Residue, then its C-alpha position, 0 to 999 in steps of 0.5 A: m551927500k550932505t553938503k557939509q559932508l561933501t565940504q568937509y571932504l574936499n577941504t581934507l582932500l585938497n589940504s585947503d586949511n593949510i594953504n594961504d590964499y587970495c580968496p576963501n576956499g571951500l563953500q563960498v555960497e550956501g545952497k541946498p543941504e544935500i548934493g546929488k548933482i554937481i557942475t564943475g568949470v574953471t570959473a564961476s561965471e554967470r554963463l557957468i551958473d546958467a549951465a548949472i541952472e539948466h542941468q538942475a544941479d545942486a552945486i557948482l565946483v570951480h577953481h576960480g570962485y569969488f570974494w578975492k582979496g582986494e576987490s570991492q566988497v560991495i555987492t552990485g553989478l556982475k557980482k550981484n547978478r551971480l549971486a542972485k542966481l545962485l541964491k534964487h536956485d539954492i545952488n551951492l558954490l564951492a571954490y579951491h584956488l590954490p589947493i586945486d593948483v598944487h594937489s599932487d595927483l588931481g591938481n592943475n600942474a599934475v594933470l597938465a604934466n601927465l597930458l604932456g608926457i612929462t616925467n621926473v616930476v618934482p615940486v620946486e621947494s623954494v616956491k610956496p605953497k609946495g606944488v605951485l611951480m614944478q619941474g620935470k623932463l620931457s619923455t622925449p627931447m624935441s624941438i621947441d616947435q614940436f613942443g609947441q605942437l604937442v601943447n596945441s594938440k593936447l590943450q586945443r589952443e595954439p600957444l604963444i612961444n618965445a624961442v631962444n635958440n634951435e636946440l632940443v629941449s628936454t627939461i621944464a618948468w611950469c605953472t598953470g594959470g597966471g604964473q609968468g612971474y616965475i620965469d626968473v625962478a625957472a631960469e635959475l633952475g636951468v631948464d630949457v623951457f618955462l610954461t605957463g598960462e599967461a604972458s606979460e610984456q616983460t616976460i618976453h624980455s626976461s625969456r630973451e635975456f635969461g636964455i629960456h624958452f617961454v610957452a604961454a598956453g592960455h590961462h583957461a586952457t591949462e587950468r581946465y583939468g584940475v577941477k574936472s579931475v576932482g569932479e571925476h574923483l567925487a563921482n567915482e568915490f561917492g557915485l555923485d552926478v558930475q559933469f565938467v562944463d567948459i565955458h570957452n575963454p580965449v585968454 
């Protein structure tokens, strides 16, 4: 498949042109003009690039790419090392940040809901882009400890939990990754639990004072699934050789 054709397809599929983001979405580093094998992963780290080289991939597709707003523009250190390997081996780097978070079927939030058995899933309309914060219901009411066990079993990561009472929980809001700042909005929704990837010091105080259970299940752990799903979609749609490589990250 032509690199330009794949990029155009992904841009349309993920609606990237209509989402205001903190980085460029789409083709970030140009490589070979044709793509047959793709490595997908959460972050375009050097270890993921090394895996792509080992597998003789033509492209890497990630959620966390490069060229973030506010970062230094000089090409030194780890940025130089990463780009040098991509360019030397003529590997395309495609990255989609918020578009992979919010896609209604393939996105991080959507796939996490499926994993955890969340039903009645709807986006929180007041938060943009649409789909970055979601709300729904657990398929079965359970204690917060049981919910933590569910998260642990599905994500293979023991979550950080701040419990505020012993009542059964049934309603939930969530934002994968670094979405702890949305706890105020989640509390205003009146849900029982707010789940995200990370916690900040003030998040626990907000949880206690708003009276909402807080669960931090890991930035990496909550965001494995969107890019993996997009890769599987490409394999099914175009017959491309796509492999997800999970580079362990405890955060």
